[in-house]
VOVEX-69457 format. One line per field, with one value per residue (C-alpha): y, z, x; residue in one letter; residue number from 1. Coordinates in Angstrom, 2 decimals. Layout:
% VOVEX-69457
yy c(Y, ...) .
zz c(Z, ...) .
xx c(X, ...) .
residu c(A, ...) .
num c(NUM, ...) .
END
This chain:
% VOVEX-69457
yy c(0.04, 2.42, 1.65, 2.53, 5.72, 6.86, 5.93, 8.13, 10.68, 11.37, 9.15, 12.70, 13.49, 10.14, 9.18, 5.53, 3.60, -0.13, 2.32, 4.15, 7.90, 10.29, 11.10, 14.09, 16.78, 15.30, 12.27, 14.18, 16.48, 13.48, 11.83, 14.32, 15.64, 12.34, 11.85, 14.79, 14.16, 11.40, 13.44, 11.11, 13.73, 11.17, 10.29, 14.41, 14.62, 12.50, 14.82, 17.81, 19.77, 20.11, 19.66, 21.34, 19.79, 20.67, 19.81, 17.12, 19.57, 22.66, 20.66, 18.79, 22.15, 24.31, 21.32, 21.32, 24.90, 24.86, 21.69, 20.20, 17.17, 16.28, 17.74, 17.35, 18.49, 19.14, 19.45, 22.20, 23.50, 22.63, 24.60, 24.03, 25.56, 23.92, 22.26, 24.16, 23.23, 25.86, 23.76, 25.00, 23.63, 23.61, 22.30, 21.64, 21.65, 20.73, 22.06, 20.92, 22.58, 24.62, 23.80, 23.45, 26.42, 26.52, 27.95, 28.22, 27.48, 26.11, 24.11, 24.89, 22.16, 21.72, 19.07, 17.83, 15.09, 13.86, 14.64, 16.19, 17.60, 19.95, 22.98, 23.48, 26.42, 27.49, 29.78, 25.82, 25.60, 29.17, 31.83, 34.54, 32.22, 34.10, 32.97, 32.30, 32.70, 30.45, 29.71, 31.39, 30.66, 33.17, 32.21, 33.87, 32.96, 34.39, 35.92, 32.35, 31.12, 31.94, 29.49, 30.17, 29.95, 29.56, 32.65, 32.62, 34.92, 35.02, 32.85, 34.31, 37.80, 38.88, 39.52, 40.61, 37.05, 35.98, 33.21, 30.87, 29.09, 28.13, 28.92, 25.64, 27.45, 28.69, 25.84, 24.90, 22.05, 20.66, 18.66, 21.23, 23.15, 21.29, 20.84, 24.71, 24.95, 21.52, 23.96, 27.18, 24.89, 23.87, 20.94, 18.29, 16.65, 20.21, 21.04, 17.68, 18.53, 22.52, 20.76, 18.13, 21.21, 23.30, 20.40, 20.40, 24.11, 26.14, 29.78, 28.76, 30.19, 26.91, 27.42, 26.13, 27.62, 30.55, 32.11, 35.54, 38.78, 38.72, 35.40, 35.99, 39.41, 36.37, 33.60, 36.17, 36.58, 31.84, 31.24, 34.61, 34.67, 30.45, 29.63, 28.96, 30.28, 33.24, 35.39, 37.26, 39.36, 38.79, 39.35, 36.27, 35.59, 33.48, 32.56, 35.23, 34.50, 32.22, 29.18, 28.63, 29.64, 27.33, 24.05, 24.63, 26.87, 26.13, 28.65, 29.40, 29.46, 29.50, 26.23, 23.53, 21.61, 18.49, 20.05, 21.09, 17.58, 15.95, 19.09, 19.20, 21.47, 23.75, 25.24, 26.25, 27.34, 30.80, 29.70, 29.89, 26.96, 26.01, 24.11, 23.44, 22.63, 23.02, 25.57, 22.33, 20.05, 21.59, 23.25, 22.31, 23.77, 26.77, 27.57, 27.15, 27.18, 29.22, 31.37, 31.20, 34.21, 32.25, 34.67, 34.39, 35.63, 36.57, 36.28, 38.77, 38.29, 40.77, 39.69, 39.95, 38.84, 37.39, 35.35, 33.67, 34.28, 31.72, 33.67, 31.84, 29.62, 31.05, 28.13, 27.97, 28.03, 25.78, 26.31, 25.39, 24.83, 27.22, 30.02, 32.49, 34.25, 30.36, 30.43, 33.74, 32.62, 28.70, 30.38, 33.45, 30.81, 28.71, 32.47, 32.19, 28.51, 27.89, 23.70, 22.04, 22.00, 21.69, 22.46, 21.35, 23.33, 21.77, 21.90, 19.87, 19.35, 19.25, 17.39, 21.17, 21.92, 25.32, 25.91, 23.59, 24.77, 23.12, 24.93, 26.40, 27.06, 26.35, 22.94, 21.05, 19.03, 19.19, 17.93, 18.48, 16.96, 14.02, 13.71, 10.07, 10.40, 8.17, 10.10, 9.08, 9.26, 11.23, 7.76, 6.47, 8.72, 6.02, 2.87, 3.95, 3.56, 0.08, -0.37, 0.94, -1.29, -4.13, -2.57, -0.62, 2.97, 6.10, 4.56, 1.17, 0.10, 0.44, 1.97, 3.51, 1.52, 3.00, 0.17, -2.75, -5.66, -6.96, -9.94, -8.86, -6.02, -2.87, 0.03, 3.52, 6.47, 9.94, 12.13, 10.26, 8.58, 9.49, 8.54, 7.11, 5.15, 4.23, 4.94, 8.04, 9.18, 6.77, 9.29, 12.61, 12.20, 9.86, 7.06, 4.60, 1.65, 1.70, 1.66, -0.95, -3.13, -2.59, -2.90, -6.76, -7.71, -6.70, -6.24, -8.88, -7.99, -6.77, -4.59, -1.00, -1.46, -1.62, 1.01, 2.85, 1.95, 3.39, 6.66, 5.77, 6.00, 4.26, 5.64, 7.63, 11.08, 12.40, 16.04, 17.24, 17.34, 14.37, 13.56, 9.96, 8.48, 7.01, 2.99, 1.34, -2.51, -5.49, -5.92, -9.45, -10.18, -8.67, -6.57, -4.49, -4.51, -2.70, -0.19, 0.56, 0.78, 4.08, 5.17, 4.10, 0.89, 1.22, 3.06, 6.01, 9.07, 11.77, 15.87, 15.52, 12.09, 13.55, 16.72, 14.32, 12.53, 14.95, 15.97, 12.28, 13.25, 16.56, 15.64, 12.11, 11.47, 10.43, 12.21, 11.82, 15.31, 17.82, 20.34, 21.19, 21.53, 18.50, 16.30, 12.30, 12.77, 15.02, 12.67, 10.22, 8.58, 9.00, 6.62, 7.96, 6.95, 4.50, 7.56, 5.67, 6.16, 10.14, 11.23, 9.38, 11.27, 14.79, 13.75, 12.72, 15.17, 17.91, 16.50, 17.00, 20.86, 21.01, 18.60, 16.59, 17.06, 20.26, 22.16, 25.72, 26.18, 29.07, 26.47, 28.76, 26.79, 25.04, 22.77, 19.39, 18.09, 14.90, 15.68, 13.78, 12.82, 10.22, 8.91, 7.98, 7.43, 5.62, 7.51, 7.19, 8.65, 8.71, 12.17, 13.18, 14.61, 17.23, 16.28, 17.76, 17.63, 18.57, 20.79, 24.15, 24.52, 24.05, 23.78, 21.11, 20.43, 19.06, 20.07, 18.48, 19.59, 18.03, 17.69, 19.50, 17.15, 17.15, 17.63, 19.75, 22.54, 22.60, 22.76, 24.03, 27.67, 27.94, 26.04, 28.37, 31.24, 29.76, 29.52, 33.14, 34.33, 33.46, 33.86, 38.10, 37.53, 37.16) .
zz c(-0.06, 0.85, -2.88, -4.61, -2.61, -3.59, -7.01, -6.92, -5.22, -6.89, -10.01, -12.31, -10.72, -11.36, -14.48, -13.89, -10.94, -13.03, -15.90, -18.46, -19.05, -20.97, -24.10, -24.88, -27.43, -29.87, -30.45, -31.00, -33.49, -35.08, -35.29, -36.44, -38.77, -40.09, -40.96, -42.08, -45.27, -46.44, -45.81, -42.68, -41.90, -39.22, -37.80, -37.50, -35.70, -32.80, -31.85, -32.20, -29.06, -29.99, -33.85, -35.72, -37.99, -40.61, -39.74, -42.97, -45.27, -44.12, -44.77, -48.08, -49.42, -48.94, -50.46, -53.73, -54.04, -54.41, -56.48, -54.37, -55.64, -52.99, -48.93, -46.68, -43.66, -41.40, -37.30, -36.26, -32.75, -29.88, -27.25, -23.70, -21.60, -18.40, -20.49, -23.24, -26.53, -29.40, -33.08, -35.30, -38.70, -42.47, -45.16, -48.48, -51.05, -55.18, -56.55, -59.64, -62.98, -60.89, -58.14, -54.35, -52.41, -48.80, -45.75, -42.65, -39.86, -36.18, -34.34, -30.67, -28.42, -24.33, -22.15, -21.18, -18.13, -18.98, -22.20, -25.39, -28.19, -30.95, -30.42, -34.79, -36.61, -39.57, -38.97, -38.23, -41.89, -43.39, -40.52, -42.97, -43.02, -40.55, -40.12, -42.67, -44.99, -47.51, -50.91, -54.30, -56.83, -59.84, -63.16, -65.12, -68.83, -70.81, -74.61, -76.97, -79.07, -82.65, -85.66, -87.69, -91.50, -93.54, -92.65, -89.23, -90.14, -88.39, -89.90, -87.02, -85.88, -83.62, -86.17, -84.70, -85.02, -84.13, -81.71, -82.94, -79.38, -78.13, -74.73, -74.18, -72.52, -76.24, -78.81, -80.00, -82.49, -82.65, -84.88, -87.09, -85.36, -85.78, -89.43, -90.57, -88.07, -90.33, -93.12, -92.08, -91.73, -87.75, -87.63, -86.21, -83.11, -82.25, -82.32, -80.81, -77.67, -77.44, -77.55, -74.46, -72.65, -73.51, -72.02, -68.87, -68.19, -69.98, -69.24, -69.88, -73.35, -75.52, -77.73, -81.34, -83.23, -84.22, -87.37, -88.56, -89.02, -92.50, -92.36, -89.79, -91.85, -94.96, -93.09, -90.19, -92.66, -91.74, -88.68, -86.35, -86.51, -84.75, -82.28, -79.63, -80.88, -79.43, -80.54, -78.64, -80.36, -79.71, -80.45, -81.81, -82.89, -86.87, -90.04, -91.75, -94.88, -94.89, -95.58, -93.30, -90.85, -92.09, -91.89, -91.46, -89.07, -87.09, -84.76, -81.22, -79.11, -76.34, -74.41, -74.67, -72.24, -73.58, -74.16, -70.58, -69.28, -71.86, -71.02, -67.53, -65.21, -65.28, -68.01, -67.13, -68.29, -69.07, -71.32, -74.78, -76.70, -80.11, -81.71, -85.46, -87.01, -85.64, -82.92, -81.66, -82.15, -80.04, -77.46, -74.47, -76.12, -77.50, -74.39, -71.90, -68.38, -66.67, -63.59, -60.25, -57.80, -54.27, -52.10, -49.57, -49.06, -46.72, -45.40, -47.63, -50.49, -50.53, -51.28, -47.20, -48.44, -51.23, -50.34, -53.17, -56.77, -59.39, -62.72, -66.03, -68.29, -71.76, -74.44, -76.99, -80.78, -83.56, -86.83, -89.95, -93.58, -95.00, -97.50, -97.01, -100.56, -101.79, -99.83, -101.06, -104.30, -104.39, -102.42, -104.70, -108.03, -106.55, -105.44, -108.15, -107.94, -107.02, -106.55, -103.69, -104.78, -103.35, -103.73, -102.12, -103.15, -101.98, -102.49, -104.39, -103.21, -99.91, -99.72, -96.98, -97.61, -98.51, -98.95, -98.18, -99.38, -99.04, -100.49, -99.30, -95.60, -94.05, -95.52, -92.27, -93.55, -94.81, -98.42, -99.05, -96.16, -95.31, -98.48, -99.73, -103.56, -106.87, -108.98, -112.46, -114.78, -112.55, -111.44, -114.90, -113.52, -110.89, -113.70, -116.20, -113.25, -112.62, -116.69, -116.99, -114.67, -116.54, -119.31, -120.88, -123.36, -124.26, -127.20, -126.93, -129.01, -128.12, -128.94, -128.27, -129.05, -128.23, -125.83, -124.77, -122.26, -119.02, -116.96, -118.59, -117.75, -120.87, -119.88, -121.79, -122.84, -120.71, -123.45, -126.75, -128.67, -130.13, -132.68, -130.15, -130.84, -128.00, -124.57, -124.44, -126.35, -124.47, -121.69, -123.46, -124.78, -121.31, -123.18, -120.74, -123.38, -124.03, -120.18, -119.55, -122.56, -121.18, -117.54, -117.46, -120.60, -118.90, -114.95, -112.16, -109.62, -107.26, -109.46, -109.23, -105.07, -105.19, -107.68, -105.76, -102.09, -104.51, -103.97, -100.46, -101.21, -98.65, -95.61, -93.10, -93.35, -89.40, -90.22, -87.20, -88.96, -89.48, -93.50, -95.56, -96.56, -99.77, -100.44, -103.57, -102.70, -104.28, -107.31, -107.32, -111.29, -114.27, -114.29, -111.05, -112.03, -115.26, -113.15, -110.65, -113.45, -114.75, -110.71, -110.30, -108.91, -104.96, -105.30, -103.41, -102.45, -100.75, -103.04, -100.87, -101.71, -105.42, -104.73, -103.51, -106.17, -107.90, -106.08, -106.04, -110.05, -110.71, -107.73, -108.70, -104.59, -102.85, -99.31, -96.58, -96.31, -93.84, -92.30, -88.26, -87.44, -85.50, -86.57, -87.07, -90.53, -90.62, -90.18, -92.08, -94.83, -98.20, -101.21, -104.86, -107.80, -110.89, -113.81, -115.96, -114.45, -113.45, -116.70, -118.98, -116.90, -117.02, -120.88, -121.27, -118.78, -120.26, -123.62, -121.31, -120.98, -124.86, -126.81, -124.86, -121.86, -120.41, -123.27, -124.24, -121.46, -120.19, -118.20, -118.45, -119.94, -117.94, -116.72, -116.59, -115.71, -115.75, -115.86, -114.38, -114.58, -111.96, -111.68, -108.51, -107.21, -108.75, -111.87, -115.18, -116.37, -112.94, -111.64, -112.25, -110.31, -111.73, -111.31, -112.39, -110.70, -111.62, -110.96, -111.86, -110.96, -107.29, -106.44, -107.15, -106.69, -107.68, -108.09, -107.79, -108.40, -106.86, -109.62, -111.78, -115.12, -117.23, -115.44, -118.35, -119.33, -115.39, -113.51, -116.13, -115.87, -111.89, -112.02, -114.87, -112.45, -109.61, -110.71, -112.89, -109.04, -108.43, -110.75, -110.58, -106.47, -107.95) .
xx c(-0.16, 2.60, 4.00, 0.79, 0.48, 3.95, 3.46, 0.89, 1.24, 5.17, 4.32, 4.52, 8.12, 9.82, 8.04, 7.57, 5.75, 5.53, 3.64, 5.30, 6.58, 3.82, 5.25, 7.86, 6.39, 8.78, 7.43, 4.09, 5.04, 6.99, 3.95, 2.26, 4.52, 4.40, 1.06, 0.84, 3.22, 0.81, -1.97, -3.46, -6.06, -7.22, -3.59, -3.11, -6.54, -6.30, -2.83, -5.14, -6.00, -9.90, -9.55, -12.37, -14.84, -13.54, -9.92, -9.54, -11.58, -9.69, -6.25, -6.68, -8.32, -4.75, -2.88, -5.87, -5.18, -1.82, -1.82, 1.10, 2.30, 4.36, 5.00, 7.75, 7.98, 10.71, 11.31, 13.92, 14.27, 11.70, 10.94, 9.88, 8.53, 6.23, 2.90, 3.46, 5.75, 7.06, 8.24, 9.67, 8.48, 10.05, 7.33, 8.73, 5.34, 6.49, 3.62, 2.99, 4.49, 5.84, 8.42, 9.09, 7.60, 8.98, 7.35, 8.39, 5.89, 5.57, 3.49, 1.95, 1.37, 0.50, 0.60, -3.13, -3.20, 0.13, -0.68, 0.76, -1.00, -1.36, -2.73, -4.18, -5.47, -5.25, -1.84, -0.56, -0.44, 1.17, 1.57, -0.56, -3.87, -6.54, -10.09, -11.68, -8.65, -7.66, -5.32, -5.44, -3.60, -3.12, -1.97, 0.29, 1.85, 4.61, 3.80, 3.55, 6.66, 6.42, 6.84, 8.81, 9.26, 12.97, 15.22, 13.47, 11.02, 7.47, 4.24, 2.15, 1.01, -1.93, -5.12, -9.00, -10.97, -14.26, -14.93, -18.18, -19.38, -22.49, -24.95, -26.41, -29.80, -30.79, -30.09, -33.23, -32.57, -29.28, -29.50, -29.91, -27.09, -24.90, -25.62, -25.50, -21.63, -20.37, -21.38, -19.91, -16.39, -16.23, -14.93, -18.11, -16.23, -15.97, -19.47, -20.53, -18.18, -18.98, -23.05, -22.23, -20.55, -23.55, -25.57, -24.01, -23.41, -26.25, -25.20, -21.57, -19.90, -18.57, -16.09, -16.62, -13.83, -12.15, -12.04, -10.71, -13.34, -13.31, -15.09, -17.07, -18.31, -18.80, -20.97, -22.52, -25.85, -26.10, -25.12, -25.51, -29.64, -28.99, -30.38, -28.42, -25.02, -22.65, -19.64, -16.49, -14.24, -11.15, -6.99, -5.67, -2.44, -3.04, -1.10, 0.33, -1.31, -4.98, -3.66, -1.44, -3.43, -6.37, -3.86, 0.23, 0.45, -3.48, -5.14, -5.27, -8.82, -10.67, -9.81, -12.21, -14.49, -12.65, -9.47, -9.53, -10.43, -7.57, -4.66, -5.45, -3.63, -2.14, -4.76, -7.58, -11.56, -10.21, -6.85, -6.47, -4.61, -4.01, -6.53, -5.02, -1.82, 1.62, 0.22, -2.01, 0.70, 2.78, 0.66, 3.06, 6.54, 5.00, 2.98, 5.83, 5.36, 3.03, 4.05, 2.16, 1.26, -0.02, -2.28, -4.16, -7.33, -9.10, -12.96, -14.06, -12.87, -10.02, -6.25, -4.43, -1.27, 0.69, 3.24, 5.30, 5.54, 6.92, 7.89, 6.72, 8.62, 8.42, 8.13, 10.70, 9.95, 9.16, 11.00, 9.72, 11.09, 7.74, 8.53, 6.35, 7.23, 6.56, 3.48, 2.14, 2.67, 0.84, -1.68, -2.77, -2.60, -5.44, -7.21, -9.51, -10.51, -14.18, -13.55, -10.75, -7.71, -4.26, -1.08, 2.44, 6.27, 8.86, 13.00, 13.77, 17.79, 16.63, 13.40, 12.03, 8.62, 8.51, 4.49, 1.25, -2.08, -5.49, -8.38, -10.85, -9.10, -12.73, -12.74, -11.69, -9.29, -5.86, -5.89, -2.96, -1.02, -3.79, -5.77, -6.07, -6.83, -5.76, -3.58, -4.43, -1.35, 1.07, 1.70, 3.08, 6.49, 6.70, 5.46, 8.05, 10.55, 9.82, 9.88, 13.02, 14.44, 13.09, 15.61, 13.07, 14.25, 12.28, 12.56, 11.16, 8.11, 4.57, 1.28, -1.99, -4.99, -8.58, -9.25, -7.31, -8.20, -6.52, -8.16, -10.96, -11.69, -11.57, -9.75, -9.28, -7.76, -9.05, -8.06, -7.93, -6.05, -3.16, -0.15, 2.08, 5.16, 7.37, 7.33, 8.51, 5.19, 2.63, 4.24, 4.00, 0.50, -0.39, -1.63, -2.98, -3.75, 0.29, 1.42, -1.37, -0.11, 3.47, 2.77, 0.82, 3.62, 7.02, 5.94, 4.68, 2.96, 4.84, 6.59, 4.66, 4.37, 8.28, 8.61, 6.42, 8.76, 11.47, 9.92, 8.95, 5.20, 3.52, 5.83, 4.14, 5.80, 7.23, 7.71, 6.02, 2.41, -0.20, 0.01, -0.80, 2.29, 0.76, -0.66, 0.03, -1.30, 0.57, -2.35, -4.30, -4.32, -4.23, -6.76, -5.28, -2.36, -3.49, -5.87, -2.35, -0.10, -2.24, -2.60, -6.35, -7.56, -6.47, -3.67, -4.10, -1.79, -1.30, -0.58, 3.11, 3.86, 3.34, 5.58, 7.80, 8.01, 8.53, 11.49, 13.52, 13.56, 14.33, 17.26, 17.79, 17.52, 14.65, 14.17, 12.05, 9.65, 11.43, 9.01, 9.75, 12.76, 14.26, 11.16, 13.01, 12.69, 15.57, 17.34, 16.04, 18.12, 18.24, 18.66, 19.49, 17.13, 19.40, 20.49, 18.84, 15.40, 16.39, 18.00, 14.30, 11.85, 13.63, 13.74, 10.43, 8.83, 10.15, 8.36, 5.34, 5.70, 6.88, 4.99, 2.63, -0.31, 0.80, 1.58, 0.31, -0.63, 1.49, 4.47, 7.70, 10.80, 12.94, 10.09, 9.07, 5.67, 3.37, -0.56, -3.67, -6.30, -8.16, -11.42, -13.25, -16.25, -18.71, -20.83, -21.80, -18.94, -17.08, -15.96, -12.39, -10.29, -7.11, -3.39, -0.08, 3.49, 6.92, 9.66, 11.64, 15.16, 15.45, 11.25, 9.35, 5.50, 2.22, -1.13, -4.33, -8.42, -10.73, -13.58, -11.21, -11.39, -7.89, -4.59, -3.54, -5.53, -6.57, -3.77, -1.56, -2.17, -2.25, 1.43, 2.51, 1.03, 3.02, 6.32, 5.59, 5.36, 8.11, 10.19, 8.88, 9.67, 13.62) .
residu c(M, A, L, A, L, A, C, L, L, F, G, G, L, L, G, A, C, G, G, S, A, S, P, R, P, D, S, V, V, K, A, F, L, A, A, W, G, R, R, D, W, G, A, M, S, R, L, V, E, H, P, P, S, D, F, A, T, V, N, A, A, A, L, S, A, L, E, V, T, R, A, S, Y, L, A, S, A, L, T, Q, K, G, D, T, A, T, Q, Q, V, T, E, V, L, E, L, A, G, V, G, D, W, V, V, H, T, R, L, R, L, V, E, R, S, G, R, W, L, V, V, W, S, L, A, T, I, D, P, S, L, T, A, G, A, H, F, A, V, E, T, T, W, A, A, R, A, P, I, L, G, A, D, G, V, A, L, T, A, Q, A, P, M, V, A, V, G, L, E, G, K, Y, V, K, D, P, A, S, L, T, A, A, L, V, A, A, G, A, P, L, Q, A, V, G, S, A, L, A, A, A, R, A, H, P, T, W, F, E, P, V, F, T, I, T, Q, A, R, Y, A, E, L, K, P, T, I, Y, P, L, A, G, T, V, F, E, T, T, S, M, R, S, G, I, T, P, G, L, G, A, H, V, V, G, S, V, G, P, I, T, A, Q, E, L, S, E, L, G, R, P, Y, E, A, T, S, V, V, G, Q, T, G, L, E, Q, V, Y, Q, S, R, L, A, G, T, P, G, E, T, I, K, V, I, G, A, D, G, T, T, E, A, T, L, A, S, F, P, P, K, P, G, D, P, V, E, T, S, I, D, P, V, V, Q, Q, A, A, E, A, A, L, A, G, L, K, K, K, A, A, F, V, A, V, R, A, S, T, G, Q, V, L, A, V, V, S, D, P, G, S, Y, G, F, D, Q, A, L, D, G, A, F, P, P, G, S, T, F, K, T, V, T, S, T, A, L, I, D, R, G, L, L, P, S, S, P, T, S, C, P, G, S, I, T, A, G, G, E, V, F, H, N, A, E, G, D, A, P, V, Q, N, L, A, Q, A, F, T, E, S, C, N, T, A, F, I, G, L, A, T, T, R, L, D, D, A, S, L, P, A, A, A, A, A, Y, D, I, G, K, T, P, A, M, G, L, A, A, F, G, G, D, V, P, T, P, A, G, Q, A, A, L, A, A, T, A, I, G, Q, G, H, V, L, V, S, P, L, D, M, A, M, V, A, A, A, I, D, S, G, T, V, R, E, P, R, L, V, V, G, A, P, D, D, R, A, R, T, H, A, L, P, R, A, V, V, A, D, L, H, E, M, M, A, D, V, V, A, T, G, T, A, A, H, T, G, L, P, A, G, T, Y, A, K, T, G, T, A, E, Y, G, T, G, D, P, P, P, T, D, A, W, L, I, G, F, N, G, D, I, A, F, A, L, L, V, V, D, G, G, F, G, G, P, T, D, G, P, L, A, A, E, F, L, D, A, L, D, R, A, G) .
num c(1, 2, 3, 4, 5, 6, 7, 8, 9, 10, 11, 12, 13, 14, 15, 16, 17, 18, 19, 20, 21, 22, 23, 24, 25, 26, 27, 28, 29, 30, 31, 32, 33, 34, 35, 36, 37, 38, 39, 40, 41, 42, 43, 44, 45, 46, 47, 48, 49, 50, 51, 52, 53, 54, 55, 56, 57, 58, 59, 60, 61, 62, 63, 64, 65, 66, 67, 68, 69, 70, 71, 72, 73, 74, 75, 76, 77, 78, 79, 80, 81, 82, 83, 84, 85, 86, 87, 88, 89, 90, 91, 92, 93, 94, 95, 96, 97, 98, 99, 100, 101, 102, 103, 104, 105, 106, 107, 108, 109, 110, 111, 112, 113, 114, 115, 116, 117, 118, 119, 120, 121, 122, 123, 124, 125, 126, 127, 128, 129, 130, 131, 132, 133, 134, 135, 136, 137, 138, 139, 140, 141, 142, 143, 144, 145, 146, 147, 148, 149, 150, 151, 152, 153, 154, 155, 156, 157, 158, 159, 160, 161, 162, 163, 164, 165, 166, 167, 168, 169, 170, 171, 172, 173, 174, 175, 176, 177, 178, 179, 180, 181, 182, 183, 184, 185, 186, 187, 188, 189, 190, 191, 192, 193, 194, 195, 196, 197, 198, 199, 200, 201, 202, 203, 204, 205, 206, 207, 208, 209, 210, 211, 212, 213, 214, 215, 216, 217, 218, 219, 220, 221, 222, 223, 224, 225, 226, 227, 228, 229, 230, 231, 232, 233, 234, 235, 236, 237, 238, 239, 240, 241, 242, 243, 244, 245, 246, 247, 248, 249, 250, 251, 252, 253, 254, 255, 256, 257, 258, 259, 260, 261, 262, 263, 264, 265, 266, 267, 268, 269, 270, 271, 272, 273, 274, 275, 276, 277, 278, 279, 280, 281, 282, 283, 284, 285, 286, 287, 288, 289, 290, 291, 292, 293, 294, 295, 296, 297, 298, 299, 300, 301, 302, 303, 304, 305, 306, 307, 308, 309, 310, 311, 312, 313, 314, 315, 316, 317, 318, 319, 320, 321, 322, 323, 324, 325, 326, 327, 328, 329, 330, 331, 332, 333, 334, 335, 336, 337, 338, 339, 340, 341, 342, 343, 344, 345, 346, 347, 348, 349, 350, 351, 352, 353, 354, 355, 356, 357, 358, 359, 360, 361, 362, 363, 364, 365, 366, 367, 368, 369, 370, 371, 372, 373, 374, 375, 376, 377, 378, 379, 380, 381, 382, 383, 384, 385, 386, 387, 388, 389, 390, 391, 392, 393, 394, 395, 396, 397, 398, 399, 400, 401, 402, 403, 404, 405, 406, 407, 408, 409, 410, 411, 412, 413, 414, 415, 416, 417, 418, 419, 420, 421, 422, 423, 424, 425, 426, 427, 428, 429, 430, 431, 432, 433, 434, 435, 436, 437, 438, 439, 440, 441, 442, 443, 444, 445, 446, 447, 448, 449, 450, 451, 452, 453, 454, 455, 456, 457, 458, 459, 460, 461, 462, 463, 464, 465, 466, 467, 468, 469, 470, 471, 472, 473, 474, 475, 476, 477, 478, 479, 480, 481, 482, 483, 484, 485, 486, 487, 488, 489, 490, 491, 492, 493, 494, 495, 496, 497, 498, 499, 500, 501, 502, 503, 504, 505, 506, 507, 508, 509, 510, 511, 512, 513, 514, 515, 516, 517, 518, 519, 520, 521, 522, 523, 524, 525, 526, 527, 528, 529, 530, 531, 532, 533, 534, 535, 536, 537, 538, 539, 540, 541, 542, 543, 544, 545, 546, 547, 548, 549, 550, 551, 552, 553, 554, 555, 556, 557, 558, 559, 560, 561, 562, 563, 564, 565, 566, 567, 568, 569, 570, 571, 572, 573, 574, 575, 576, 577, 578, 579, 580, 581, 582, 583, 584, 585, 586, 587, 588, 589, 590, 591, 592, 593, 594, 595, 596, 597, 598, 599, 600, 601, 602, 603, 604, 605, 606, 607, 608, 609, 610, 611, 612, 613, 614, 615, 616, 617, 618) .
END
């Protein structure tokens, strides 16, 4: 009994009499900081004297507002005075996209009934936080990095624009609204996403697409009256030419709900991001990393303190091979057309893409780079390559009958019958039956796919922007071989593909297209075409301009070309696309006019206008 009484009276002083010592404050601090680091709010609250009911919510909200991805809490000096103690703590908070922010705070502790507890308040999180206050982060971006063309020329400039969007509470007929906006040039997917977001947030502005003020003036009578459409006038950067702004350089605009979901932080509902072209593909590179200013907002909504500022990190420019002079000449050549058309110009000696035009710009698809079209008789450059590889010469005999049967299918000439005695004349006059006769007697099923592969047709370009690499499947039987020989059947190419074919014939070397500096195709290996192929195609393509299907179209001296007329669809007769590929000096090109008829009379004058403009520009 005496021992028990002694323990009762003096246990607090002796520390133990058959029991355990009360925890020291530093062990409580250690447990509290460990729980804080792993965001175990329950374990933390059990170490707090009178934790508030919203303890977990407030702590989680503080870290969420700052977007803390990782936190560590380090204890330093502890001061104890009787039943109170103070622990200095260093918080190292890793903020998403910004870096580390160091906060110095302190824990106050008290001893209650032999137990040390943390006296917690908002100031425990940060000394600047008062009752009812919270963190707020203000995001700032540096100026968007430029997209550059040849010689460092900026391909973008600020221009007045109109953002076309939807406000859900006014939408009456989603189907009619969709059809009208798509007809005006809005991407179908963008309309669908905006409608879905507008249903979820009927009072928000949901952007669909951004257009120039000039384009808006054209479309206003059609789209302004539509129930649910809303418009915002702003100044945004756009391509320095309409063609560049439409597809290659692309455009920027208000972020959509879908884009915000995909991009996540640090993007916000007010962000402006790339919507198409290089602006979209290289969004993160061009935008850089935002800066942040951390503030304390009081209960009345005013700023009580600015705690830290992290400057934004500017983005990096995207350098391209686009030459504004060549681009403007190409756009001007197609300006008067009332049909869909595509044009690609490249520097033959390097493979650099100098100009890309896909008209009309409102058509939400880049036909020049990513279109898939039958090449028609321009593919006879490839077929001739296979024939020359088999030993044929321009002087090798052939004829041009009005029709020819292969595999039970009858084939005719696209541009009439002409007296033809040899391969060169068949090429010059673009005689289908002559090429079918030569192909079906001199080539096997693998010959034409192999010849196409020699020009890298079928290989997907990796030049920094999506492009179709072409497809020349192995023909199954004589009829398919015949169709392939004249660029029909299942043969599909893009204008870019055929521009690169022309460039290879011009320079004698097959190269991958190069657009964005540093893209994988910048480092792609090249290979030479056989000398006989280059020499013979030069001779035959010169004759096309001098006396053949491109004669009298205005093409300047020194131009080598091949015309094409490609059937597509199931009409009777089927519609035809007009093609022309060629080169003059170091500039190679491919031109396509959809549903344009014959390649020579349709495309020749357009290509002549382009080349003449380059000549005038020096």
